[in-house]
N, C-alpha and C positions, 0 to 999 in steps of 0.2 A: 357193482354191476352184476358180475361175473359171477358172484359166490350168492345171490338171494335172488329168489323169482319176483322179489315185493320191487315194483316200480320204482327208482331212484330220480327223483325231479332236478336236475339240474338248473340253477337261477342263472350261469353265468351264458349258457348259449345260448336261451331264446333273447335273454336283452342283445347280447350280440347281433342277433339275427334281427331283431327288429329295428337296432340303432344301425347299421351298417348304410342301409342307404337315405338313411337322413343325416347324418352329420359326419363331417371329416377329421374337427379336432375337438376332444373332449375332455372333461375333469373327473377323476376317480376320487370321489373323497369314500374314506374308509378306514377301518381300523389299521395301526400299524402292523400286525401280523396278516392280515391281508393282502396293503399292499408288500410286503417283503417276500408273501408267497409267490407273488406275479402270475400266476395264474390268469387272471382277469385280463391284466396288461397286454399277457401273449396273445389272447384270443382278440381282444381288440385291433391290436396290430396286424394280424392274421388277417381280419376283414378291413384291412388297409384304414384302419381310425390310429388316427395318432390320439396319443392317450397322455395327459399330465395327472400323474398319482400323488396325493395330497394325504398325508396319514393326517389324522383328528383326535388325537388323546383325550382332549377335554369332552367329545360330544357323547359318548356312553355315559360316565358320572355324572354329565347335568341331565340328559333324560332320564336316567335312572333314580333323579333325584338324590344322588350322594352328593353333589355340590350345587351349588347355588349359581357357578359363574360358568359361561362357556365362553372360548378365545375363536370369536369369528374371525379376527384378522388373520387367521389363516387362509382363510375363503379370497384373500386379496390375489389367491395365486390362480383362480381360476379366470380372470378377467378377459383374458385373451380367446378364451374356449366359447364354444356354443353352446355346450350342456354340460348339467354336472348330473353326473351318475351316483345316486345315494348307495355305495356298494356296503352296506351295513341295514341290517333289519329295524335296528334302530333309529336311523335317520329321517325314515317319513314323518316320524313324530314331529320331527323340526323342520320340514319341508318350509313350512311358509317364513320361520323366522330366514332360512338359507337364500331361498328365492328373495326375500325384502332385500337382505343383506349386500346381495350379489346381482340384484336385476337379471338373472340368469335364468331358464328354463331347468327345471330338474328332472331326473327321470327315476322313478321308485323301481327296483329290481321286482318286488312282490309282484308288480301290474305286468313283469313280463310274463307269469305266470299264467295270468287271465288271457294275453298274447296268444301262446304258445298252440299252435293245431295240437300237439302231443298233449296238453292239460287239458281241451276244452271239453271233456268227459265229466260228468257229474264226478268227480274225483274228491274224496274225504282224506285229508293231509293229517298226518302222526308229526307230533314236534315233540322231539324227545332233550330234555332240559336236563341236564348234570347239575344244578343248584337251586337255589331259590328264584321264582320266579317275580320279576320286578314291574312285570306291565298286567295290566285287566288284560283279559278276555278277548272284550269287547274292542280295546286298541289293535289284537293282534288279527282281531277279523276285521277292521278296517286297513289291517296292510296288508294281506293275503286276496280277500272277499271270496274265501272259500269255507266250507267246514271245516273244522279240523276238531283232534285229541290232543290233551297235552298229556305225555308220556314222562313219569320221572322216573331214572336212572338209580336216584337213590329214595329210599326210604323217608317218609316223613318230611319232604322238602315243600309240602303244599304251605 
């Protein structure tokens, strides 16, 4: 943010702001790298929300159709929490599966972009992709519900 004039939209802050008055104990399901990073957990805890973190390594390959199986048993760890935060942009695509398995409401971080006052302007989002896009553009729109452009960092990746 200090090196560019382009607005950088932080998805964690509006998510935490929205959840802090609604929940005391949540599960954060995400990729292993997001869990290891710890930024999300730190902000949740600073807002007074107890968080249980759960890495879900089989979810993205399943969603991207690189695998035909998904290990939902990892979600058994969420049973005592009030809400499951979908901590990966892929996870809203299996939101119904997660909610049916756990019987716990989920929160889609992409929805927080529509909730945050700083993003209520008519905003067009640029999504930078470093490899092949394994999701249809209409599925992206269903997640973020805003106009967007796909920008490829490497040529010939379309």
